N, CA, C and O atoms as CSV, one atom per row, in Angstrom:
chain,resi,resn,atom,element,x,y,z
A,1,MET,N,N,49.706,-105.722,-125.578
A,1,MET,CA,C,49.350,-103.694,-125.869
A,1,MET,C,C,49.063,-103.252,-124.540
A,1,MET,O,O,48.202,-103.868,-123.911
A,2,LEU,N,N,49.649,-102.277,-124.012
A,2,LEU,CA,C,50.175,-101.471,-122.887
A,2,LEU,C,C,48.964,-100.425,-123.129
A,2,LEU,O,O,48.846,-99.738,-124.144
A,3,SER,N,N,48.172,-100.424,-122.132
A,3,SER,CA,C,47.443,-99.411,-121.497
A,3,SER,C,C,48.117,-98.329,-120.530
A,3,SER,O,O,48.760,-98.522,-119.499
A,4,VAL,N,N,47.808,-97.243,-121.113
A,4,VAL,CA,C,48.351,-95.974,-120.343
A,4,VAL,C,C,47.314,-94.958,-120.228
A,4,VAL,O,O,46.696,-94.588,-121.227
A,5,GLU,N,N,47.034,-94.374,-118.789
A,5,GLU,CA,C,46.323,-93.418,-118.372
A,5,GLU,C,C,47.176,-92.070,-118.281
A,5,GLU,O,O,48.323,-92.339,-118.639
A,6,THR,N,N,47.078,-91.005,-118.010
A,6,THR,CA,C,47.717,-89.402,-117.940
A,6,THR,C,C,47.009,-88.802,-117.038
A,6,THR,O,O,45.849,-89.201,-117.140
A,7,GLN,N,N,47.120,-88.061,-116.224
A,7,GLN,CA,C,46.732,-87.408,-115.381
A,7,GLN,C,C,47.249,-85.738,-115.487
A,7,GLN,O,O,48.470,-85.589,-115.479
A,8,GLY,N,N,46.726,-84.968,-115.546
A,8,GLY,CA,C,47.387,-83.409,-115.090
A,8,GLY,C,C,47.081,-83.402,-113.803
A,8,GLY,O,O,46.236,-84.108,-113.253
A,9,SER,N,N,47.973,-82.363,-113.177
A,9,SER,CA,C,48.049,-82.170,-112.159
A,9,SER,C,C,48.979,-80.417,-111.900
A,9,SER,O,O,50.113,-80.216,-112.333
A,10,GLY,N,N,48.174,-79.392,-111.140
A,10,GLY,CA,C,48.741,-78.193,-110.649
A,10,GLY,C,C,49.201,-77.246,-111.816
A,10,GLY,O,O,49.271,-77.961,-112.816
A,11,SER,N,N,49.518,-76.056,-112.107
A,11,SER,CA,C,49.394,-75.670,-113.186
A,11,SER,C,C,50.198,-75.855,-114.306
A,11,SER,O,O,51.399,-76.111,-114.229
A,12,GLY,N,N,49.316,-75.685,-115.776
A,12,GLY,CA,C,49.911,-75.701,-116.889
A,12,GLY,C,C,50.128,-77.470,-116.868
A,12,GLY,O,O,50.864,-77.804,-117.797
A,13,GLY,N,N,49.799,-78.285,-116.285
A,13,GLY,CA,C,49.899,-79.783,-116.225
A,13,GLY,C,C,48.962,-80.402,-116.599
A,13,GLY,O,O,48.917,-81.577,-116.234
A,14,GLY,N,N,47.637,-79.774,-117.631
A,14,GLY,CA,C,46.390,-80.312,-117.706
A,14,GLY,C,C,46.330,-81.426,-118.562
A,14,GLY,O,O,46.468,-81.223,-119.768
A,15,GLY,N,N,46.129,-82.688,-118.101
A,15,GLY,CA,C,46.264,-83.889,-119.320
A,15,GLY,C,C,45.427,-83.307,-120.384
A,15,GLY,O,O,44.704,-82.311,-120.355
A,16,GLY,N,N,45.718,-84.265,-121.469
A,16,GLY,CA,C,45.853,-84.018,-122.508
A,16,GLY,C,C,46.376,-82.853,-123.779
A,16,GLY,O,O,46.390,-82.853,-125.010
A,17,SER,N,N,46.814,-81.820,-122.583
A,17,SER,CA,C,47.525,-81.151,-123.477
A,17,SER,C,C,49.033,-81.215,-123.773
A,17,SER,O,O,49.486,-80.526,-124.687
A,18,GLY,N,N,49.832,-82.011,-123.041
A,18,GLY,CA,C,51.226,-82.535,-123.510
A,18,GLY,C,C,50.849,-83.608,-124.053
A,18,GLY,O,O,49.713,-84.054,-124.211
A,19,LYS,N,N,52.785,-84.391,-124.604
A,19,LYS,CA,C,52.387,-85.050,-125.641
A,19,LYS,C,C,53.097,-86.479,-124.600
A,19,LYS,O,O,53.747,-86.546,-123.557
A,20,LEU,N,N,52.552,-87.423,-125.544
A,20,LEU,CA,C,53.071,-88.665,-125.087
A,20,LEU,C,C,54.170,-89.612,-125.605
A,20,LEU,O,O,53.948,-90.315,-126.591
A,21,THR,N,N,55.262,-89.643,-125.008
A,21,THR,CA,C,56.103,-90.899,-125.706
A,21,THR,C,C,56.537,-92.184,-125.207
A,21,THR,O,O,56.437,-92.262,-123.983
A,22,VAL,N,N,56.910,-93.033,-125.678
A,22,VAL,CA,C,56.924,-94.379,-125.155
A,22,VAL,C,C,58.742,-94.835,-125.712
A,22,VAL,O,O,59.146,-94.629,-126.856
A,23,GLU,N,N,59.466,-95.371,-124.755
A,23,GLU,CA,C,60.500,-95.536,-125.630
A,23,GLU,C,C,60.481,-97.360,-125.108
A,23,GLU,O,O,60.536,-97.706,-123.928
A,24,VAL,N,N,60.412,-98.119,-126.034
A,24,VAL,CA,C,60.877,-99.982,-125.841
A,24,VAL,C,C,61.754,-99.958,-126.112
A,24,VAL,O,O,61.983,-99.156,-127.018
A,25,SER,N,N,63.025,-100.838,-125.545
A,25,SER,CA,C,64.186,-101.367,-125.976
A,25,SER,C,C,64.622,-102.618,-125.518
A,25,SER,O,O,64.314,-103.033,-124.401
A,26,LEU,N,N,65.432,-103.350,-126.436
A,26,LEU,CA,C,65.652,-104.837,-126.383
A,26,LEU,C,C,66.786,-104.700,-126.274
A,26,LEU,O,O,67.257,-104.162,-127.276
A,27,ASN,N,N,67.941,-105.067,-125.063
A,27,ASN,CA,C,69.246,-104.659,-124.814
A,27,ASN,C,C,69.855,-103.519,-125.773
A,27,ASN,O,O,70.687,-103.753,-126.650
A,28,GLY,N,N,69.260,-102.106,-125.448
A,28,GLY,CA,C,69.584,-101.058,-125.599
A,28,GLY,C,C,69.285,-100.882,-127.235
A,28,GLY,O,O,69.426,-99.838,-127.873
A,29,ARG,N,N,69.001,-101.697,-127.558
A,29,ARG,CA,C,68.435,-101.859,-129.244
A,29,ARG,C,C,66.903,-101.047,-129.442
A,29,ARG,O,O,66.051,-101.689,-128.827
A,30,SER,N,N,66.400,-100.009,-130.017
A,30,SER,CA,C,65.308,-99.739,-129.792
A,30,SER,C,C,64.516,-99.932,-130.971
A,30,SER,O,O,64.720,-99.839,-132.182
A,31,VAL,N,N,63.160,-100.351,-129.941
A,31,VAL,CA,C,62.226,-100.614,-130.633
A,31,VAL,C,C,60.580,-99.648,-130.873
A,31,VAL,O,O,59.806,-99.074,-130.107
A,32,PRO,N,N,60.648,-99.912,-132.518
A,32,PRO,CA,C,59.126,-98.982,-132.156
A,32,PRO,C,C,57.846,-99.174,-132.008
A,32,PRO,O,O,57.264,-100.132,-132.518
A,33,ALA,N,N,57.241,-98.226,-131.247
A,33,ALA,CA,C,56.354,-98.399,-130.735
A,33,ALA,C,C,54.843,-97.250,-131.576
A,33,ALA,O,O,54.899,-96.157,-132.139
A,34,LYS,N,N,53.820,-98.060,-131.314
A,34,LYS,CA,C,52.816,-97.209,-131.769
A,34,LYS,C,C,51.705,-96.980,-130.622
A,34,LYS,O,O,51.244,-97.902,-129.949
A,35,ILE,N,N,51.253,-95.317,-130.460
A,35,ILE,CA,C,50.864,-95.248,-129.588
A,35,ILE,C,C,49.120,-94.469,-130.340
A,35,ILE,O,O,48.978,-93.437,-130.996
A,36,VAL,N,N,48.307,-95.254,-129.985
A,36,VAL,CA,C,46.897,-94.948,-130.020
A,36,VAL,C,C,46.146,-94.472,-128.975
A,36,VAL,O,O,45.776,-95.274,-128.117
A,37,PRO,N,N,45.706,-92.731,-128.850
A,37,PRO,CA,C,44.784,-92.436,-128.375
A,37,PRO,C,C,43.374,-93.064,-127.905
A,37,PRO,O,O,42.420,-93.183,-128.674
A,38,ASP,N,N,43.361,-93.363,-126.857
A,38,ASP,CA,C,42.053,-93.969,-126.652
A,38,ASP,C,C,40.887,-92.989,-126.257
A,38,ASP,O,O,39.755,-93.458,-126.144
A,39,GLY,N,N,41.091,-91.767,-126.059
A,39,GLY,CA,C,40.337,-90.347,-125.351
A,39,GLY,C,C,40.706,-90.894,-123.556
A,39,GLY,O,O,41.205,-91.859,-122.976
A,40,ASP,N,N,39.881,-89.125,-123.125
A,40,ASP,CA,C,39.783,-89.095,-121.721
A,40,ASP,C,C,41.183,-89.427,-121.062
A,40,ASP,O,O,41.310,-90.105,-120.042
A,41,ASN,N,N,42.460,-88.722,-121.956
A,41,ASN,CA,C,43.604,-89.374,-121.501
A,41,ASN,C,C,44.260,-90.770,-121.175
A,41,ASN,O,O,45.082,-91.045,-120.301
A,42,ARG,N,N,43.714,-91.511,-122.048
A,42,ARG,CA,C,44.197,-92.729,-122.439
A,42,ARG,C,C,44.562,-93.102,-123.352
A,42,ARG,O,O,44.103,-92.584,-124.370
A,43,TYR,N,N,45.392,-93.996,-123.466
A,43,TYR,CA,C,46.232,-94.420,-124.823
A,43,TYR,C,C,46.850,-96.002,-124.890
A,43,TYR,O,O,47.322,-96.680,-123.977
A,44,HIS,N,N,46.737,-96.196,-125.759
A,44,HIS,CA,C,46.881,-97.742,-126.044
A,44,HIS,C,C,48.428,-97.947,-126.772
A,44,HIS,O,O,48.587,-97.243,-127.769
A,45,VAL,N,N,49.422,-98.705,-126.444
A,45,VAL,CA,C,50.866,-99.016,-126.398
A,45,VAL,C,C,51.013,-100.295,-127.267
A,45,VAL,O,O,50.396,-101.303,-126.924
A,46,SER,N,N,51.724,-100.305,-128.272
A,46,SER,CA,C,52.093,-101.566,-128.805
A,46,SER,C,C,53.091,-101.500,-129.460
A,46,SER,O,O,53.532,-100.562,-130.124
A,47,PHE,N,N,53.653,-102.958,-129.213
A,47,PHE,CA,C,54.841,-102.684,-130.681
A,47,PHE,C,C,55.152,-104.265,-130.583
A,47,PHE,O,O,54.751,-104.890,-129.601
A,48,VAL,N,N,56.022,-105.034,-131.832
A,48,VAL,CA,C,56.178,-106.067,-132.287
A,48,VAL,C,C,57.772,-106.586,-132.080
A,48,VAL,O,O,58.850,-106.234,-132.560
A,49,PRO,N,N,57.295,-107.733,-130.991
A,49,PRO,CA,C,58.914,-108.053,-130.377
A,49,PRO,C,C,60.117,-108.330,-131.580
A,49,PRO,O,O,59.842,-108.868,-132.652
A,50,ILE,N,N,61.105,-107.996,-131.313
A,50,ILE,CA,C,62.155,-108.080,-132.274
A,50,ILE,C,C,63.164,-109.399,-132.008
A,50,ILE,O,O,64.252,-109.513,-132.572
A,51,GLY,N,N,62.574,-110.461,-130.972
A,51,GLY,CA,C,63.460,-111.440,-130.261
A,51,GLY,C,C,63.147,-111.832,-129.073
A,51,GLY,O,O,62.431,-111.108,-128.382
A,52,SER,N,N,63.599,-113.009,-128.611
A,52,SER,CA,C,63.215,-113.196,-126.934
A,52,SER,C,C,64.377,-112.224,-126.224
A,52,SER,O,O,65.414,-111.744,-126.682
A,53,GLY,N,N,63.651,-112.131,-124.702
A,53,GLY,CA,C,64.493,-110.984,-123.819
A,53,GLY,C,C,63.247,-110.380,-123.174
A,53,GLY,O,O,62.026,-110.541,-123.169
A,54,VAL,N,N,64.245,-109.552,-122.597
A,54,VAL,CA,C,63.620,-108.782,-121.979
A,54,VAL,C,C,63.344,-106.954,-122.356
A,54,VAL,O,O,64.210,-106.085,-122.454
A,55,TYR,N,N,61.818,-106.811,-122.507
A,55,TYR,CA,C,62.048,-105.596,-123.119
A,55,TYR,C,C,61.870,-104.487,-122.140
A,55,TYR,O,O,60.922,-104.714,-121.389
A,56,ALA,N,N,62.522,-103.281,-121.891
A,56,ALA,CA,C,62.207,-102.283,-121.268
A,56,ALA,C,C,61.281,-101.411,-121.771
A,56,ALA,O,O,61.491,-101.056,-122.930
A,57,VAL,N,N,60.201,-100.914,-121.158
A,57,VAL,CA,C,59.082,-99.515,-121.424
A,57,VAL,C,C,59.195,-98.827,-120.601
A,57,VAL,O,O,58.922,-99.062,-119.424
A,58,ARG,N,N,59.750,-97.533,-121.191
A,58,ARG,CA,C,59.423,-96.369,-120.474
A,58,ARG,C,C,58.448,-95.243,-120.865
A,58,ARG,O,O,58.442,-95.168,-122.093
A,59,VAL,N,N,57.768,-94.498,-120.407
A,59,VAL,CA,C,56.555,-93.902,-120.847
A,59,VAL,C,C,56.945,-92.384,-120.111
A,59,VAL,O,O,57.401,-92.085,-119.007
A,60,GLN,N,N,56.487,-91.531,-121.414
A,60,GLN,CA,C,56.570,-89.980,-120.557
A,60,GLN,C,C,55.489,-89.438,-121.114
A,60,GLN,O,O,54.801,-90.011,-121.958
A,61,TYR,N,N,55.264,-88.193,-120.625
A,61,TYR,CA,C,54.304,-87.253,-120.551
A,61,TYR,C,C,54.428,-85.798,-120.264
A,61,TYR,O,O,54.237,-85.196,-119.207
A,62,SER,N,N,54.923,-85.208,-121.867
A,62,SER,CA,C,55.161,-83.844,-121.403
A,62,SER,C,C,56.965,-83.704,-120.639
A,62,SER,O,O,57.405,-82.822,-119.901
A,63,GLY,N,N,57.686,-84.995,-121.212
A,63,GLY,CA,C,58.943,-84.792,-120.783
A,63,GLY,C,C,59.404,-85.432,-119.413
A,63,GLY,O,O,60.563,-85.322,-119.013
A,64,VAL,N,N,58.283,-86.200,-118.627
A,64,VAL,CA,C,58.260,-86.406,-116.998
A,64,VAL,C,C,58.072,-87.858,-117.384
A,64,VAL,O,O,57.402,-88.013,-118.405
A,65,GLU,N,N,58.477,-88.856,-116.845
A,65,GLU,CA,C,58.306,-89.919,-116.440
A,65,GLU,C,C,56.884,-90.356,-115.757
A,65,GLU,O,O,56.671,-90.124,-114.567
A,66,VAL,N,N,56.153,-90.854,-116.399
A,66,VAL,CA,C,54.540,-91.278,-115.725
A,66,VAL,C,C,54.549,-92.646,-114.286
A,66,VAL,O,O,54.484,-93.871,-114.388
A,67,THR,N,N,54.619,-92.070,-113.479
A,67,THR,CA,C,55.068,-92.930,-112.063
A,67,THR,C,C,54.003,-94.108,-112.339
A,67,THR,O,O,52.801,-94.018,-112.588
A,68,GLY,N,N,55.038,-95.530,-112.183
A,68,GLY,CA,C,54.901,-96.636,-112.107
A,68,GLY,C,C,54.606,-97.492,-113.783
A,68,GLY,O,O,54.022,-98.540,-114.061
A,69,THR,N,N,55.269,-96.535,-114.574
A,69,THR,CA,C,55.510,-97.174,-116.091
A,69,THR,C,C,56.968,-97.481,-116.537
A,69,THR,O,O,57.335,-97.404,-117.709
A,70,ALA,N,N,57.709,-97.810,-115.571
A,70,ALA,CA,C,58.860,-97.967,-115.977
A,70,ALA,C,C,58.951,-99.707,-115.903
A,70,ALA,O,O,59.283,-100.320,-114.888
A,71,ILE,N,N,58.555,-100.380,-117.297
A,71,ILE,CA,C,58.054,-101.442,-117.074
A,71,ILE,C,C,59.117,-102.245,-117.702
A,71,ILE,O,O,59.772,-101.760,-118.625
A,72,LEU,N,N,59.389,-103.730,-117.163
A,72,LEU,CA,C,60.190,-104.778,-117.723
A,72,LEU,C,C,58.951,-106.065,-118.368
A,72,LEU,O,O,58.035,-106.687,-117.829
A,73,SER,N,N,59.313,-106.040,-119.257
A,73,SER,CA,C,58.865,-107.531,-120.123
A,73,SER,C,C,59.313,-108.515,-120.537
A,73,SER,O,O,60.230,-108.346,-121.339
A,74,PHE,N,N,59.007,-109.652,-120.291
A,74,PHE,CA,C,59.881,-110.745,-120.894
A,74,PHE,C,C,59.003,-111.554,-121.955
A,74,PHE,O,O,58.038,-112.277,-121.707
A,75,TRP,N,N,59.651,-111.215,-123.379
A,75,TRP,CA,C,58.563,-112.045,-124.396
A,75,TRP,C,C,59.900,-113.216,-124.931
A,75,TRP,O,O,61.047,-112.791,-125.065
A,76,THR,N,N,59.559,-114.670,-125.192
A,76,THR,CA,C,60.346,-115.709,-125.891
A,76,THR,C,C,59.723,-115.989,-127.409
A,76,THR,O,O,58.691,-115.430,-127.778
A,77,GLN,N,N,60.269,-116.671,-128.025
A,77,GLN,CA,C,59.622,-117.050,-129.512
A,77,GLN,C,C,59.205,-118.189,-129.016
A,77,GLN,O,O,59.903,-118.932,-128.326
A,78,PRO,N,N,57.477,-118.489,-129.495
A,78,PRO,CA,C,56.987,-119.792,-129.552
A,78,PRO,C,C,57.647,-120.799,-130.385
A,78,PRO,O,O,58.034,-120.537,-131.524
A,79,GLN,N,N,57.762,-121.781,-129.915
A,79,GLN,CA,C,58.208,-122.953,-130.460
A,79,GLN,C,C,57.440,-124.132,-131.203
A,79,GLN,O,O,58.063,-125.110,-131.617
């Protein structure tokens, strides 16, 4: 599970007023992700791996990439 915190700044950028989107992919193949608000501009993001490899996780808030959230996560199937 990935935890994401968003903060608004400037005019019209107040936290909580925009839409959080998360794109998870494995080798260019989209992987469904679940986003659960945790209050106070925090969200929990989870996904079920579809195979071994490096997953790219990209988070956007109101169409703008959230700083520090271009994440690569490696997962391998248990033996």
